[in-house]
C-alpha positions, 0 to 999 in steps of 0.5 A, spaced: 384 549 290 378 546 291 377 539 286 370 542 284 372 548 281 373 551 274 381 552 276 382 545 278 379 543 271 383 548 267 389 545 271 387 538 270 386 539 262 393 543 262 397 538 266 394 532 261 395 536 255 402 538 257 404 531 259 403 528 253 406 533 248 413 534 252 418 529 251 418 523 256 424 525 260 421 532 262 414 529 264 415 529 271 418 536 271 411 538 268 407 534 274 411 537 279 410 544 276 402 542 276 403 540 284 406 547 285 401 551 282 396 547 286 399 548 293 401 555 291 393 556 290 392 555 297 398 560 299 405 560 300 405 557 307 401 551 304 407 550 299 412 552 304 409 546 309 410 541 304 417 543 302 419 543 309 416 536 310 419 533 303 426 536 305 426 533 312 424 526 309 429 527 303 435 529 308 433 523 313 432 518 308 438 519 304 442 518 311 439 512 312 440 509 305 448 511 306 448 507 313 445 501 310 450 501 304 456 502 309 453 497 313 453 492 307 459 494 305 463 493 311 460 486 312 462 484 305 469 486 306 470 483 313 466 477 312 471 472 313 474 476 319 468 477 323 465 472 328 457 471 328 457 475 334 461 481 332 457 481 326 450 481 330 454 487 334 455 491 328 448 490 325 445 492 332 449 498 333 448 501 326 440 499 327 441 504 333 444 509 329 438 508 324 433 508 329 435 515 332 435 518 325 428 515 324 426 518 330 428 525 329 425 525 322 418 523 326 419 528 331 420 534 326 415 531 321 409 530 326 412 536 330 410 540 325 403 537 324 402 537 332 403 545 332 399 546 326 393 542 327 393 540 334 396 545 339 390 549 340 387 542 342 392 540 347 393 547 350 385 547 351 386 540 355 392 543 359 388 549 361 382 545 363 386 540 367 391 545 371 387 551 371 392 555 367 390 560 361 395 559 356 393 561 349 394 556 343 396 558 336 391 559 331 394 557 325 391 556 318 390 549 316 395 547 310 392 544 304 392 536 305 397 536 311 394 530 315 395 526 308 402 528 306 404 527 313 403 520 314 404 518 306 411 521 308 412 517 314 410 511 311 416 512 306 421 514 312 419 507 315 420 503 309 427 506 308 429 505 315 427 498 314 431 497 308 425 496 303 428 500 298 433 506 297 432 513 298 430 517 292 437 521 291 434 527 287 430 532 291 426 535 286 424 528 284 422 526 291 418 533 292 414 531 285 412 524 289 410 527 295 406 533 293 403 529 287 396 533 287 391 529 285 391 524 291 395 529 296 389 533 299 383 527 300 387 521 298 388 515 297 394 514 301 399 511 296 405 507 298 411 511 295 414 506 291 408 504 288 407 512 286 414 513 284 415 508 279 408 510 275 410 517 275 417 516 272 415 511 268 415 512 260 407 512 259 405 512 252 398 515 250 393 511 250 386 513 248 383 508 253 386 510 259 384 517 257 377 515 256 376 511 262 380 517 267 375 522 264 369 518 265 371 516 272 372 524 273 365 526 271 362 520 275 366 523 281 363 530 280 356 527 279 357 524 286 360 530 289 356 536 286 349 532 284 348 527 290 352 529 296 351 537 295 344 536 294 343 531 300 347 536 304 341 541 304 336 536 306 341 534 312 343 541 314 335 543 314 334 537 319 340 537 324 341 545 324 334 547 325 334 552 330 327 551 332 328 544 333 322 542 329 324 536 326 324 530 331 323 522 331 322 520 324 326 526 321 332 525 325 332 518 322 331 519 315 336 525 316 341 520 319 340 515 313 341 521 308 348 523 311 351 516 310 349 517 303 352 524 303 358 522 306 360 516 302 358 520 295 362 526 298 368 522 300 368 517 294 367 523 289 373 526 291 377 519 290 374 518 283 376 525 281 383 524 284 383 517 281 380 519 274 386 525 273 391 520 275 389 515 270 389 520 265 396 521 266 397 513 266 398 512 274 393 507 277 392 509 284 389 504 290 382 503 291 379 507 297 372 504 297 369 497 295 362 498 296 362 499 304 355 499 305 354 492 303 358 490 309 356 484 313 359 487 320 363 492 322 370 489 321 368 488 314 366 495 313 373 498 315 376 493 310 372 497 305 371 504 307 378 508 306 382 502 305 388 506 304 388 509 311 386 502 314 392 499 311 397 504 313 395 504 320 395 496 320 402 496 317 405 502 320 402 502 327 398 495 329 403 490 326 409 494 329 406 494 336 405 486 335 399 486 332 395 480 335 401 476 336 402 477 343 396 475 347 389 477 347 391 483 352 396 486 348 392 485 342 386 489 345 391 495 347 394 495 340 387 496 337 386 501 342 392 505 340 390 504 333 383 507 333 385 512 338 390 515 333 385 514 327 380 518 331 385 524 332 388 523 325 381 525 323 380 531 327 383 535 333 377 534 338 375 529 343 369 528 339 373 525 333 377 521 339 371 518 342 369 516 335 375 512 334 374 509 341 367 507 339 369 503 333 375 500 338 369 498 343 365 495 337 370 491 334 373 488 340 366 486 342 364 483 335 371 480 335 370 477 342 363 474 339 366 471 333 371 468 337 366 465 341 362 463 335 368 459 332 369 456 338 362 453 339 362 451 332 368 447 333 365 444 339 360 441 335 364 439 329 364 431 328 371 428 329 
C-alpha cells in the first residue's frame, strides 16, 4: 500500500478513530490489525516474510532472556560458594552460548534478506568470476524488508547485550515489529522506544491530532507537489534518448534531483511521523536540514539520521570504532560504508556509492585532523 494513495488515507483515518474509541487495553490489538491490513495489501507473501522475521526474533530473544535470568539466578544463589575465577568462567561460558543463539538469529533473519534481495546480485558476480551459468531466483521484493530487518536485528542485539528483556507476548512483539507507519520507509526506530509508546495509555489530545495532521499534509505536499513535479523535469533531461540536453541542463537537473530526493524521502517520513503523532507516538527525527551542512560528515549526521545511528551503534562501535588506531578506524569505516551502500540496493552502483562516501569522509577527516594539529602548534602556551 503506497503512502500516497486513497487506501492509505482511509486506513489512517480508521486507525486513528478506532484507536481512541476502543478501550485502552485493546488499542494495541487494533494497531496490529492495521499493520496486517497494510502488509496484506502488498500480498500474503509480504505478510508471511515479516511474520517469519518476527517469529525468529521472538523465539531467539525469549531464549536469550531466559539464559540471562538463569545466569543471574545461579550467581545469586552461589554467590558465597564461587570464587572470582569461577564466576568469570560461568559468565564466559554463558556468553558463548548466548552468542550462538544471536548468530543463529542473525543467520536466519539476514539469510532471508540475502536470498530475497541479493541472490541475483551474488549469482551474477559468481558467474562473472567463475564463468558459470547459474540462474538466480528472481523474487518479488517484500514491502519494507530492508527496514524491518535491521530494526529487528537491533532488537536482537540489545536483548543479547542484556539492555532489556524480551517481549513475552508474540502478538505484542509482532505489533511493534510491523508498526506500519515507519516500517516501509523509516525512520529506523529502537524497539524499546517504540514499544513503550505503543503500549502506553495515551489519552486523546487535540494538539497531537492537529500537529500530526498538519505534518501529514506537509509530507503529502513535499511528495506530490514538489518531488513528483520536479521529477518530471529531471527525467526529461536524464532519460532523454536523443541526448539533446547537455552542459548547463545537466547541472540544473542534478540540482533539481537533489531537491526531488530530499522532498520525496522526507515527505514520506513526515507522513509516517504525522500518523504516528496522531496515535500519540513520537518517532525519531530522520532529517535536520541536511543541505545546510558545512561538511560531508555533518551532512550524514543530518541525513537519514536513524540509519547512520544504527550503523554506528551496531556495526562501527562493535568493530572497535576509532579506539583501536588509525588503520582499524579506516577499516571499520570501510565496512560501514560498504554495508550502507549494499543495504540501499543490490548492485555495484550502490556499493561504489557507499565507498565513495567512505573515501570522501576519510580525506575530510584526515584534513580536519591536520588542521587541528596545525592550530594546536600555533597555540600560545
